N, C-alpha and C positions, 0 to 999 in steps of 0.2 A: 089528689095527692097534694102535699104541701113540701115546698122547699125551703130550706133554712141555710142561710150562709152568715157565718160569724166573721167578725173582724176586730182588730184592736189589741190583740194580746202582744205581748213583748217582754223585755227584760227590764226591770226597774229595781230600785232600791228600796229597802224597808222604809216606810213612811211616805212613800210616794203614792200618787193616784194614777188610775188608769181607767179608761172607758171601752167596754166592750159594746159591739153592735151586733144585732141579729136582724138580718132583713129577711123577711118571709114573703113568699108568693105561692100562686097556685089557688087551691080551693080554700082561700083564706077566711070566706064566710062562714066556715064551719068550725073555725078555731075558737075555743072557750078560754084556755088558759096558755100562757107562754111562761117558760120558766128557764132558769139557769141552774146547771148542775156542774160539779167538777170532779176530776178524778186525778189524785196524786200517785205517783209511782209506787206500786205495791199495795194500793188501798182500794177499797170499794168506790164506786161512783157515789157521790153525795149530793143531796139537795142544797142548793144555795138560796134561791129566791123564785118567786112566782107573782105573776100579775094576772088578774082576771081582765080581759080585754074589754068587757062591757062593765063599766063602773070603775074600774081601776083599783079595786082592792089588792093589797100585796100581802106577802108573808115572806119571812126570812128565817134562815137558820140561826140559832143562837150564836154561833161563831162569828157571824158576819154583821149581826143586828147593830145598828148604829155607825157602821163604816160603810156598808154597800147600800146602794139604792137602785131599785129596778124601776123602769119608766118605759113609756111607749109613746110613739109618734104615729098616730093613725094615718096621717096623710102619707107618711113614708113607708107604712107597713113595717116599721122597724121597732124593735125592743132594745133597750140599752140596760148596761149594768154598770153603774158609776161605782168605782171602788176607791176608797180613800184610806189613809193610814194602812197601807199594805204591809203584811208580815211575811216572813219567809214561809210559815206554814200555809199561806195562801197559794203557794206554788203548785200548779195543777194544770191539767188540760180542761178548759172550760167549754161546755157544751150548751147550746140553746136547744130548747124542745118546745114542742107544741102539743096541746091535747085538744081534740075535737069533741064536740058535744056527744057523739055517739060512743065515745071510749072513756073507760074509767082511769086509765093511765096515759102518759105521754107516749104518743106513738109516732111522732115525727122528730127526727134529731138532725142536728148540723153535724158538720164534720169536725168541729172543735178548734180551739185556738189555745195556744200555750201562753201561759203567764208564768214568769219566773221572777221571784222576789228575792233579791240578794240581801245579805244581812250586813 
């Protein structure tokens, strides 16, 4: 099993920056990808960013490309999502997720952290 704990959400104004953290523990040796997803009220959960733990390759949703950066700290078993130039449409619950090498989809999820961007 893998445990994920997000932190760093909050209420900010448009144009501000915020950094989310996701600490992961447990059977971490089996994790291949870590990702961030978000879900706004009344909307489906959507992909935000992902990072491959081995090699560090990243991928982003078009809506956040150039504004958000996903990174990892291997020593701390932590993945970050640095968000800059935040917009009201970025308001959502942000979830950290992990995909193990034996699964085709993300199968471990954190509890989520709320990000609210006021205009």
